[in-house]
C-alpha positions as CSV (number, residue, x, y, z in Angstrom):
1,M,-0.2,-0.2,-0.1
2,I,1.2,3.6,-0.5
3,I,0.6,6.2,1.5
4,A,0.7,9.5,-0.4
5,R,0.4,12.9,2.4
6,T,0.6,15.7,-0.5
7,A,-1.0,15.9,-3.9
8,V,2.7,15.1,-5.5
9,E,3.0,12.0,-4.2
10,L,-0.6,11.2,-4.3
11,S,-0.4,12.4,-8.4
12,A,3.5,10.0,-8.8
13,A,0.6,7.3,-7.4
14,L,-1.6,7.2,-9.1
15,D,1.1,7.2,-12.6
16,S,2.7,4.2,-11.0
17,K,-1.2,2.4,-11.4
18,T,-3.4,1.5,-14.9
19,G,-7.1,1.1,-15.0
20,S,-10.1,2.2,-13.3
21,V,-10.0,4.2,-9.6
22,G,-12.1,3.3,-7.3
23,F,-12.4,5.7,-4.6
24,V,-13.8,6.0,-0.8
25,P,-13.4,9.5,0.9
26,T,-13.4,8.7,5.0
27,M,-12.8,11.2,7.5
28,G,-11.0,8.2,9.7
29,A,-11.7,6.5,12.5
30,L,-12.9,3.9,10.1
31,H,-15.4,1.0,10.7
32,I,-17.1,-2.3,9.1
33,G,-19.1,0.0,7.1
34,H,-16.0,1.9,5.7
35,R,-14.4,-1.4,5.0
36,T,-17.8,-2.7,2.9
37,L,-17.4,0.6,0.9
38,I,-13.6,-0.7,0.6
39,E,-14.4,-4.3,-0.5
40,K,-17.5,-2.7,-3.2
41,A,-14.8,-0.6,-4.8
42,R,-12.4,-3.8,-4.6
43,V,-14.5,-5.5,-6.5
44,E,-15.5,-3.0,-9.5
45,N,-12.1,-1.4,-9.7
46,D,-8.1,-1.9,-11.0
47,V,-7.2,0.6,-8.2
48,V,-8.5,1.2,-5.4
49,V,-7.6,4.7,-3.1
50,V,-9.1,5.9,-0.2
51,S,-8.5,9.2,1.7
52,I,-8.5,10.1,5.3
53,F,-9.0,13.9,6.0
54,V,-10.9,15.2,8.8
55,N,-12.1,18.3,6.7
56,P,-12.3,21.6,8.9
57,T,-14.8,23.3,6.7
58,Q,-17.2,21.1,7.2
59,F,-17.7,21.8,10.9
60,L,-20.1,24.7,12.0
61,P,-18.3,27.0,15.1
62,G,-18.5,25.0,18.3
63,E,-18.8,21.5,16.9
64,D,-16.7,18.5,17.2
65,L,-13.6,19.1,15.0
66,S,-11.1,19.2,17.6
67,K,-12.6,16.3,19.3
68,Y,-13.4,14.4,16.4
69,P,-12.3,10.5,16.5
70,R,-8.2,10.3,15.5
71,R,-6.7,6.7,14.9
72,E,-3.6,7.1,12.4
73,E,-2.4,3.7,13.0
74,A,-5.1,1.3,13.3
75,D,-6.9,3.2,10.4
76,F,-4.1,2.6,8.2
77,K,-3.9,-1.7,9.1
78,I,-7.3,-1.6,8.2
79,C,-6.6,0.0,4.9
80,E,-3.9,-2.3,4.0
81,L,-6.0,-5.4,5.2
82,S,-8.4,-3.9,3.1
83,G,-6.1,-4.4,-0.1
84,V,-6.1,-0.4,-0.6
85,D,-3.6,0.1,-3.2
86,I,-3.3,4.0,-2.1
87,L,-4.2,5.6,1.0
88,F,-4.2,9.1,0.9
89,Y,-3.6,11.0,4.3
90,P,-3.0,15.0,3.8
91,E,-2.6,17.9,5.9
92,V,-4.9,21.2,6.0
93,G,-2.2,22.7,3.8
94,T,-2.7,20.5,1.2
95,M,-6.2,20.7,0.6
96,Y,-6.7,24.7,1.0
97,G,-5.1,27.9,0.0
98,K,-5.7,31.3,0.5
99,D,-8.6,33.0,-1.6
100,E,-9.8,30.6,-3.4
101,V,-12.5,29.5,-5.5
102,S,-15.9,28.1,-3.6
103,I,-18.3,25.6,-4.0
104,K,-21.8,26.6,-2.7
105,A,-24.4,23.9,-1.8
106,P,-28.1,24.4,-3.9
107,D,-29.7,27.0,-2.4
108,V,-33.0,24.9,-1.2
109,R,-31.8,21.2,-1.5
110,G,-28.4,22.3,0.5
111,Y,-29.8,24.2,3.6
112,I,-33.3,22.0,5.1
113,L,-32.5,18.8,7.1
114,E,-28.6,18.6,8.1
115,G,-28.2,21.9,5.9
116,A,-30.8,23.9,7.8
117,I,-29.5,22.4,11.4
118,R,-26.1,23.0,10.1
119,P,-25.7,25.9,7.8
120,G,-22.6,26.0,5.4
121,H,-21.8,22.2,6.6
122,F,-22.8,21.2,3.1
123,D,-20.1,24.1,1.4
124,G,-17.1,22.0,3.1
125,V,-18.4,18.9,1.9
126,L,-18.9,19.4,-1.5
127,S,-15.8,21.6,-1.8
128,V,-13.9,18.9,-0.3
129,V,-15.0,16.1,-2.2
130,M,-14.5,17.7,-5.2
131,K,-11.4,18.6,-4.5
132,L,-10.6,15.0,-4.0
133,L,-12.4,13.4,-6.9
134,N,-9.9,15.5,-8.8
135,M,-7.6,15.1,-7.1
136,V,-8.0,11.2,-7.5
137,R,-8.7,11.2,-10.7
138,A,-11.8,8.4,-9.5
139,T,-13.5,6.2,-11.7
140,R,-16.3,5.4,-9.2
141,A,-16.5,7.1,-5.1
142,Y,-18.5,4.8,-2.9
143,F,-21.0,6.4,-0.1
144,G,-23.1,5.4,2.7
145,K,-26.5,6.2,2.5
146,K,-26.3,6.6,5.8
147,D,-25.5,10.2,5.0
148,A,-28.4,10.6,2.3
149,Q,-28.5,14.1,1.7
150,Q,-25.1,14.1,1.3
151,L,-24.7,11.3,-1.1
152,A,-28.4,13.5,-2.9
153,L,-26.0,16.4,-3.2
154,I,-22.7,14.9,-4.6
155,T,-24.9,13.3,-7.0
156,Q,-26.3,16.5,-8.0
157,M,-22.7,18.5,-8.3
158,G,-21.6,16.0,-10.4
159,Q,-24.4,16.3,-12.5
160,N,-24.0,20.1,-12.8
161,F,-21.0,20.4,-13.2
162,F,-20.4,17.4,-16.0
163,M,-18.4,15.3,-13.9
164,S,-17.4,12.2,-15.3
165,V,-17.3,10.2,-12.1
166,E,-19.7,7.1,-10.9
167,I,-21.3,8.0,-7.7
168,I,-22.0,4.7,-6.1
169,A,-24.4,4.3,-3.1
170,V,-24.2,1.7,-0.9
171,D,-26.4,0.2,2.0
172,T,-25.6,1.3,5.5
173,V,-24.1,-1.2,7.6
174,R,-25.5,-1.8,10.9
175,E,-24.5,-3.9,14.5
176,S,-26.8,-7.4,14.7
177,D,-28.8,-4.8,16.7
178,G,-29.9,-2.1,14.2
179,L,-27.9,0.8,15.3
180,A,-26.1,2.1,11.9
181,L,-22.7,2.0,12.2
182,S,-21.1,5.9,12.8
183,S,-17.5,6.8,13.6
184,R,-19.6,9.2,16.6
185,N,-21.0,5.7,18.0
186,V,-17.6,5.9,20.5
187,Y,-18.8,9.1,22.3
188,L,-22.1,7.1,23.7
189,S,-22.2,6.0,27.1
190,Q,-23.2,2.6,27.8
191,E,-26.7,4.0,29.0
192,D,-27.0,5.8,26.1
193,R,-25.9,3.1,23.8
194,V,-29.4,1.6,24.6
195,E,-31.1,5.1,24.1
196,A,-29.8,5.1,20.4
197,L,-31.4,2.1,19.2
198,K,-34.9,4.0,19.0
199,L,-33.6,5.7,16.0
200,S,-33.3,2.4,14.4
201,A,-36.5,1.4,15.6
202,S,-38.5,4.0,14.4
203,L,-37.7,3.4,11.1
204,K,-37.9,-0.5,11.5
205,R,-41.5,0.5,12.1
206,A,-42.1,3.0,9.7
207,T,-41.2,0.1,7.4
208,H,-44.0,-2.6,9.0
209,L,-46.5,0.3,8.9
210,V,-45.4,0.8,4.9
211,M,-45.4,-3.4,4.5
212,Q,-49.0,-3.1,6.5
213,G,-50.6,0.0,3.7
214,V,-49.8,2.7,5.3
215,R,-48.6,5.5,3.1
216,E,-49.1,8.7,4.9
217,S,-46.2,10.4,5.9
218,N,-47.7,12.0,9.1
219,E,-49.3,9.1,10.0
220,I,-45.6,6.9,10.2
221,T,-44.2,10.0,11.4
222,K,-46.2,10.6,14.1
223,I,-45.8,7.0,15.3
224,M,-42.1,7.4,15.0
225,L,-41.7,10.1,17.6
226,E,-43.8,8.1,19.8
227,I,-41.1,5.9,19.4
228,L,-38.6,8.3,20.0
229,Q,-39.4,9.7,23.1
230,P,-37.3,11.1,25.1
231,L,-34.9,11.5,22.7
232,S,-34.0,15.3,21.6
233,V,-35.6,15.0,18.0
234,E,-34.2,17.3,15.5
235,Y,-36.4,16.3,12.6
236,V,-38.5,12.8,11.2
237,T,-39.6,13.7,7.8
238,V,-40.5,11.4,4.4
239,V,-38.8,12.7,1.2
240,N,-38.6,11.4,-2.2
241,R,-35.2,10.8,-4.2
242,R,-34.6,14.6,-5.0
243,F,-35.6,15.4,-1.4
244,E,-38.8,16.8,-1.2
245,A,-41.4,16.5,1.1
246,I,-43.8,14.1,0.1
247,P,-47.7,13.6,1.5
248,E,-47.7,9.9,0.6
249,V,-44.6,7.0,0.6
250,I,-43.8,6.4,-2.8
251,I,-42.4,3.1,-2.8
252,G,-39.1,3.0,-5.0
253,D,-38.6,6.9,-4.2
254,T,-38.6,7.3,-0.5
255,I,-36.2,7.9,2.0
256,V,-37.3,8.4,5.8
257,L,-35.1,10.2,7.9
258,V,-34.8,11.0,11.5
259,A,-32.0,12.9,13.5
260,A,-31.6,12.7,17.3
261,R,-29.5,13.9,19.8
262,V,-28.7,11.0,22.3
263,G,-27.1,12.6,25.5
264,L,-24.3,14.6,23.9
265,T,-24.7,13.2,20.9
266,R,-26.1,13.6,17.5
267,L,-27.0,11.1,15.6
268,I,-28.7,10.2,12.1
269,D,-30.5,7.9,10.1
270,N,-32.6,6.9,7.6
271,V,-34.6,3.9,6.0
272,W,-34.8,4.0,1.6
273,M,-38.1,2.6,0.2
């Protein structure tokens, strides 16, 4: 595995390889969910590149940038064991300069739900993903469905800028009890860990309701909110794949999303229908 820390080193590493490039961008603290993305990239491409970069521009003032989990040695080992060809591990100075051209999230879809709670967050996400996709020369890039709004906006960015990269959505990986894997799960106390299961439980209930013929969004979200008590719920909503609110579930074009705080930890989850 080649470890590149600068743009020049990354370019040289890529020049030494041939064929399609599968890219998995991460912020480190790798878990089984990340390994699933890497494994899919490994199957579908000649070269697999993983980046580890805790991107400062997507954190708002007061968020957990300084506390975000960093496990360099463990992450490097996971990448090596997963068959990664090139690991890109840049410093902030490699990724950002002064007085840069900026990428802005769309005015509507970038400022609802996650974007409403974290205004400006998606500007930072799209900026760094644009940089990384270009630097890595990605043929395909792999993103988890758990960050559904992020996935939708990155897909839109690729379309709006006529980028040749193919954005691949990968199903959320869960613990055996249903909790969606997240790097932030390490913040959960034992008691919080139990309470966090209410997110996946509410989504499971939503799925059962739809299977039983319930389609009304208001009815589904009402029952989910009951399950989520007494968590501090930020939103529960039903949208289509374009992130437009819909009055009824449309099979094949619906995502049910939830965001809540469990103790001091903010968690998101969703189910695609």
